[in-house]
Backbone as CSV, one residue per row, in Angstrom:
resi,resn,N_x,N_y,N_z,CA_x,CA_y,CA_z,C_x,C_y,C_z
1,MET,9.971,-11.864,5.966,10.173,-11.325,7.284,10.329,-9.636,6.014
2,LEU,9.747,-9.361,7.062,8.911,-7.845,5.738,9.437,-6.229,6.734
3,HIS,8.981,-4.921,6.707,9.967,-4.275,6.458,8.363,-4.010,7.613
4,GLY,7.198,-3.613,8.283,6.563,-3.568,8.685,6.833,-1.998,9.176
5,ASP,6.318,-1.025,8.347,6.175,0.625,7.741,7.009,1.668,6.657
6,PHE,6.741,-0.124,5.773,7.125,0.668,4.398,5.516,1.573,3.417
7,ILE,6.515,2.784,3.940,5.707,3.996,3.963,6.059,4.743,3.133
8,THR,5.841,6.235,2.146,6.621,6.518,1.554,7.915,7.683,2.718
9,LYS,7.468,8.208,3.433,7.912,8.360,4.619,9.464,7.924,4.881
10,ASN,8.997,6.839,4.654,10.153,5.378,5.470,11.575,5.334,4.074
11,LEU,11.340,5.690,2.479,11.629,5.581,2.070,12.801,6.746,1.285
12,VAL,13.979,6.915,0.442,15.123,7.887,0.227,16.035,7.002,-0.330
13,ARG,15.964,8.082,-1.412,17.305,8.003,-2.374,18.521,7.983,-2.057
14,HIS,18.616,6.716,-2.490,20.123,6.571,-1.872,21.218,5.973,-3.751
15,GLY,22.072,6.720,-3.818,23.010,6.522,-4.317,23.936,4.744,-4.871
16,ALA,23.950,5.009,-3.056,25.031,3.646,-3.585,24.455,2.366,-3.437
17,SER,22.900,2.084,-3.583,22.133,1.487,-3.446,21.920,0.777,-5.002
18,ALA,21.784,-0.457,-4.492,21.478,-1.622,-6.232,20.453,-0.868,-6.414
19,VAL,19.734,-0.258,-6.007,17.951,0.595,-6.612,18.296,1.652,-6.979
20,GLY,19.008,2.292,-5.821,19.027,3.818,-5.991,17.890,4.130,-4.909
21,TRP,17.394,3.772,-3.642,16.935,3.271,-3.219,16.567,2.336,-1.873
22,VAL,16.682,3.227,-0.201,16.837,2.267,0.961,15.387,3.269,1.321
23,VAL,15.310,2.098,2.283,13.782,2.289,2.997,14.163,1.944,4.803
24,LEU,14.177,3.206,5.286,14.216,3.657,6.656,13.558,3.361,7.650
25,ASP,13.722,3.257,8.717,13.006,2.577,10.280,11.848,0.977,9.737
26,PRO,12.558,0.547,10.982,12.035,-0.726,10.127,11.682,-1.296,11.330
27,ALA,9.683,-1.986,11.332,9.626,-2.601,12.672,9.746,-3.303,12.387
28,PRO,10.163,-4.719,12.389,10.461,-6.079,11.856,9.380,-6.682,11.414
29,MET,8.645,-7.622,11.141,7.905,-9.076,11.385,7.760,-9.940,10.596
30,VAL,7.625,-11.075,10.985,7.130,-12.504,9.898,4.980,-12.057,9.151
31,GLY,5.678,-11.890,7.736,4.196,-12.090,7.108,4.105,-11.889,5.536
32,GLU,2.941,-11.465,4.816,2.748,-11.977,3.740,3.035,-10.736,3.214
33,PRO,3.788,-10.974,1.500,4.677,-9.402,1.061,3.525,-8.986,0.802
34,SER,2.238,-9.492,0.254,1.128,-8.531,0.114,1.230,-7.712,0.645
35,VAL,1.784,-8.020,1.647,0.855,-6.789,2.939,2.053,-5.351,3.011
36,GLU,2.914,-5.687,2.714,4.167,-4.472,2.333,3.906,-3.318,1.164
37,VAL,3.273,-4.483,-0.020,2.726,-3.513,-1.050,1.608,-2.627,-0.610
38,ALA,0.996,-3.507,-0.156,-0.488,-3.363,0.381,-0.398,-1.922,1.540
39,THR,0.428,-1.526,2.397,0.381,-0.468,3.412,1.341,1.098,2.188
40,PHE,2.755,0.686,1.807,2.948,1.461,1.047,1.779,1.631,-0.218
41,ALA,0.718,0.946,-0.631,0.039,1.871,-1.634,-1.603,2.998,-1.350
42,ALA,-1.605,2.342,0.427,-2.544,2.531,1.432,-2.145,4.133,1.616
43,TYR,-0.838,4.715,1.774,-0.672,5.838,1.936,-0.565,6.689,0.903
44,GLN,-0.665,6.415,-0.261,-0.784,6.942,-1.702,-2.139,7.633,-1.817
45,PRO,-2.304,8.700,-2.438,-3.419,9.698,-2.460,-4.454,8.671,-2.826
46,ALA,-6.143,9.240,-2.830,-6.882,8.016,-3.211,-6.762,6.849,-4.171
47,GLU,-6.513,8.296,-5.760,-7.330,7.919,-6.739,-5.296,7.015,-7.005
48,LEU,-3.950,7.102,-6.622,-3.845,6.078,-6.733,-3.670,4.494,-5.986
49,ILE,-3.971,5.393,-4.560,-4.125,3.870,-4.136,-4.210,2.587,-4.701
50,LEU,-4.190,1.950,-5.799,-4.913,1.258,-6.595,-4.384,0.931,-7.672
51,PRO,-3.829,1.429,-8.864,-3.045,1.130,-9.021,-1.362,1.369,-8.753
52,VAL,-0.877,2.098,-7.741,0.028,1.772,-7.725,0.504,0.311,-6.500
53,ALA,-0.183,-0.015,-6.269,-0.319,-1.583,-5.270,-0.598,-2.339,-6.871
54,GLU,-0.775,-2.120,-7.452,-1.016,-3.187,-8.928,0.201,-2.873,-9.979
55,ALA,0.641,-2.161,-9.905,1.868,-1.856,-10.300,3.162,-2.153,-9.309
56,LEU,3.280,-1.885,-8.473,4.175,-2.188,-6.807,3.619,-3.703,-6.774
57,ALA,3.541,-4.655,-6.994,3.249,-5.651,-6.555,3.232,-6.958,-8.097
58,ARG,2.740,-6.288,-8.821,3.948,-6.711,-10.796,5.901,-6.430,-10.427
59,LYS,5.505,-5.402,-10.058,7.131,-5.781,-9.788,8.173,-6.187,-9.201
60,VAL,7.558,-6.178,-7.974,7.986,-7.080,-6.903,8.009,-8.634,-6.524
61,GLY,7.174,-8.798,-7.896,6.417,-10.637,-7.938,5.730,-10.583,-7.471
62,ALA,5.291,-10.036,-6.672,3.995,-10.833,-5.565,2.277,-10.767,-6.118
63,ASP,1.305,-11.998,-5.463,0.415,-11.795,-6.111,-0.513,-10.442,-6.210
64,VAL,-0.791,-10.158,-7.255,-1.808,-8.637,-7.963,-2.429,-9.032,-6.731
65,GLY,-3.856,-10.029,-7.267,-5.169,-9.722,-6.244,-4.959,-10.394,-4.954
66,ARG,-3.678,-10.537,-4.252,-3.791,-10.662,-2.882,-4.195,-9.346,-2.780
67,ALA,-2.335,-8.638,-3.327,-1.809,-7.347,-2.858,-3.427,-6.797,-2.818
68,LEU,-3.907,-5.936,-3.991,-5.213,-5.774,-4.346,-6.379,-5.809,-3.145
69,ARG,-6.528,-6.929,-2.900,-7.652,-6.842,-1.304,-6.687,-7.000,0.011
70,TRP,-5.546,-6.880,0.064,-4.779,-6.632,1.151,-4.994,-4.786,1.398
71,THR,-4.914,-4.583,0.227,-4.736,-2.970,-0.492,-6.302,-2.352,0.737
72,VAL,-6.958,-3.225,0.332,-8.255,-2.902,0.497,-8.427,-2.620,1.867
73,VAL,-8.241,-3.555,2.005,-8.157,-3.361,3.976,-7.850,-2.754,4.912
74,TRP,-6.039,-2.055,4.226,-4.936,-1.546,5.147,-6.057,0.465,4.551
75,THR,-6.563,0.239,3.022,-7.579,2.218,3.284,-7.883,1.989,4.185
76,VAL,-8.966,0.381,4.390,-10.200,1.509,4.984,-9.653,1.139,6.234
77,HIS,-7.900,0.681,6.916,-7.454,1.381,8.417,-7.091,3.151,8.141
78,GLN,-6.792,2.685,6.708,-6.530,4.615,6.209,-7.763,5.238,6.774
79,ALA,-9.213,5.527,6.087,-9.538,6.042,6.142,-10.704,6.025,7.482
80,ALA,-10.766,5.149,8.099,-11.007,5.316,9.787,-9.874,5.872,10.756
81,GLN,-9.254,5.769,10.412,-7.924,7.551,11.474,-8.301,8.708,10.864
82,ALA,-9.140,8.594,9.729,-9.659,10.173,9.256,-8.437,11.794,9.641
83,TRP,-7.694,11.348,9.252,-6.263,12.743,8.973,-6.260,13.164,8.000
84,ARG,-6.448,12.147,7.031,-5.843,11.959,5.583,-6.262,14.002,5.242
85,ASP,-5.739,14.489,4.093,-6.085,15.758,3.605,-7.298,15.384,2.159
86,ASP,-7.198,14.405,2.135,-7.375,13.692,0.548,-8.541,13.029,1.355
87,GLN,-9.318,13.061,2.050,-10.323,12.238,2.920,-11.748,11.936,2.401
88,ALA,-12.491,12.967,1.824,-13.321,12.943,0.676,-13.289,12.116,0.069
89,ALA,-12.383,11.794,-1.142,-11.821,10.569,-1.965,-11.388,9.919,-1.841
90,LEU,-10.659,10.091,-1.089,-10.641,7.832,0.227,-11.885,7.756,0.592
91,ASP,-12.435,8.138,1.123,-14.177,7.632,1.463,-15.240,7.186,0.786
92,ASP,-14.480,7.853,-1.181,-15.735,7.431,-1.673,-14.546,6.263,-2.158
93,LEU,-13.764,6.241,-2.824,-12.654,4.766,-2.352,-13.552,3.945,-2.173
94,ILE,-13.481,3.803,-0.674,-14.365,3.198,0.024,-15.117,2.854,-0.521
95,ALA,-16.051,3.010,-0.436,-17.815,3.083,-1.040,-17.952,2.430,-2.706
96,SER,-16.450,2.532,-2.789,-17.045,2.296,-4.650,-16.724,0.990,-4.889
97,PRO,-17.582,0.757,-6.088,-17.324,-0.984,-6.766,-16.348,-1.701,-6.445
98,ALA,-14.795,-0.742,-7.307,-13.841,-2.035,-7.518,-13.078,-2.047,-5.807
99,MET,-13.492,-1.181,-5.173,-12.984,-2.244,-4.388,-13.901,-2.827,-3.473
100,HIS,-15.093,-2.732,-3.882,-15.994,-3.551,-3.436,-15.814,-5.194,-3.820
101,ASP,-15.388,-4.871,-4.991,-15.087,-6.351,-5.807,-14.611,-7.017,-5.428
102,LEU,-13.323,-6.196,-4.961,-11.674,-7.044,-4.932,-12.201,-7.806,-4.024
103,LEU,-13.098,-7.732,-2.827,-12.870,-8.592,-1.957,-14.101,-9.391,-1.609
104,ALA,-15.318,-9.182,-2.820,-15.268,-10.228,-3.210,-15.829,-11.953,-3.993
105,THR,-13.689,-11.558,-4.126,-13.042,-12.092,-5.486,-12.722,-13.520,-4.206
């Protein structure tokens, strides 16, 4: 079971939570946990997308390679929307060898 909308705006500090955070506004769905990592990472500033995906995948025990490949997919989704303040940096990331290499594996 996935949250389905695990992005920064739905993550809030909560002192009573065992981990100090709670995630609001779920859109429950069944899917692969690596997708949750990818959706969260793809909403970060372009230069942090891949590092956040890798760090979060390691932290939650998700397959890092799969999380990074899903992150490429979700980043392309973000770039196609063309609404972000960092759109030029996001477009550069999409065209980067790092993204290409992740999908080639």
